[in-house]
C-alpha angles and dihedrals in degrees: 000000000000094000095048094106091054098044095053094069093100096050127095094250132142119290118184141132125242122202109220131192090276090062094237119132111221124191115221126192103212119212099143135145108164118182102143115149113256094028107068101023121135120266091243092057094048114108101174115128108229129193128216093262092088090078103034116118108231119230125211109267100200093165092062100039090102139113124264119299133172091241110105125185122230094258096039129095130224122239090244093054092044090052090047090056090048089053091051090054099043106015090236124129097218095175095061096085099015095104092221108147102184103053091161089070122101117272114251127201093258094050091046089052091050094050094042093049093047090054096043092047092051093049100039105042110283110248089012092060092087140037106260096201091052089048087055092057092046093050104037096040090052094236088168101064098191098042090125090069091063123090112257090244091063104038096091091049091053091051092048096045088052092048090050093048094239094117125016104166121213131311117265088217143285114333091008119144092197137072132214116227102179091214096197096047116112115240126228127238089250091054090048090053092053091048091052090051091053092045091053100039119040090193089069095053121109116263122229133203116247089265096052107266124135115254128220120217100170129070089020128184116264092250097044091132089068090066134066090228142343119239118228095225096047118088121233089248089068090061100033100050111101103222125202099271094036089060088061096048113124132203089260091059121082126253118225088258091055092042091054088063093050104045119060119238089250092053091050091051092048094050094046092047091052093050092045092052091049094054093042092054093048096046098046111062136134114190090215099059116359104079101084125143088256092055090050093048093046091050095048091049091060090066125080086229102052094185096097099126095119097048093042092051090049090051093049091051092050095043092052091049090051092043092230123194116177129172133177142195121236114321109230116209111158123188091224088076099053117118133175133223118238097274096041098238097105128050137174133214130194115243125197121183140145118217143162137210099225098187143356141082102295121195123210121263090249092060092069090222100102089103085075086065098040119027118239146089091282135005121184115157125163116229093013088131091059091074087224125126112281131189126232114196115165143097130285121207122232125189121216132203125193134198117194090344094308124116104244104160133026138156147140114296117240101238092029094069098080119151098202146128102172092098097045 
């Protein structure tokens, strides 16, 4: 199991780069089929008791981003005392071979992760104490946004404690797929107590989606049963809003919860990546430098019908004439939102993105010429002419083609790629 990520290099699996909060593009060879109990369970079945810290936006704690000292605050806990509590829970002396000289210093998040992982690994089977595929998502998708601030000795422990749900850090903000751990920050006695409870009782550990995002099982949206899981960093409005295609969904179509049982994890990742790439390319253009042959090819390859040369060239001509410059924030396309039509050859994914037309002659939505600003079958955005940041939150359609039960072709549907809010 441990070598699965290495052995999949010769397969025809997904390869794509994801830009995380750190701004680093990482290539991931996807060969994943995660179905481990406790990771992809339904929200209804989850029994873990979560606290409000899953949705708290972390602030930079510059005062505590320091190395070990012997000064311990009133509510902090020493490394020696933290290790003693770990030993009481697991019977393991985790300090014996830890190589930590100053055990009178306050325990930081990274040291806590190291000691907790050493104990959990010893008690629960070493390399078998965590789901390796889930660990792959956590590590290669940069789910810990500030991992670079941790000492090299402790990075793996942070990844593994996150994978195991013992430590999950703080949210990086609404719609974020990453968490901030503040590795050098000193923990409190209360935090240590909660960590010990999770170390001792697996049922109290945080649950993650198959792709390594923290789940929320409290304060759920009204329609939570429609989804395979609810993400901690996503607001209820993301799930509750009935978007244009969702309003047309019939009883014969599949809900996201039903779809999650039909599509493999790899297929979900591939579909979401294709839609994400499509929207990114369309919402990040500069008439002076964007329109290269590679940009055109990349854009056309995101559609199920890749023969878009004529329409793309027409758009480029119009965008140059209008001197269009458009830029966006992160494009959010999460697999928890995917749902299939009755016959399984069409699916839809929710897209959330903020963007702005920085320059250019921008027509009104009523003019029906906004698709000369943003490429697509139809563009109709209110306030696009204001040159202020606007939000697009709706579904994009993706067509699927199968051969012998295997997904062989997929791409954004021309006509289902609208960037619009005038009809919402």
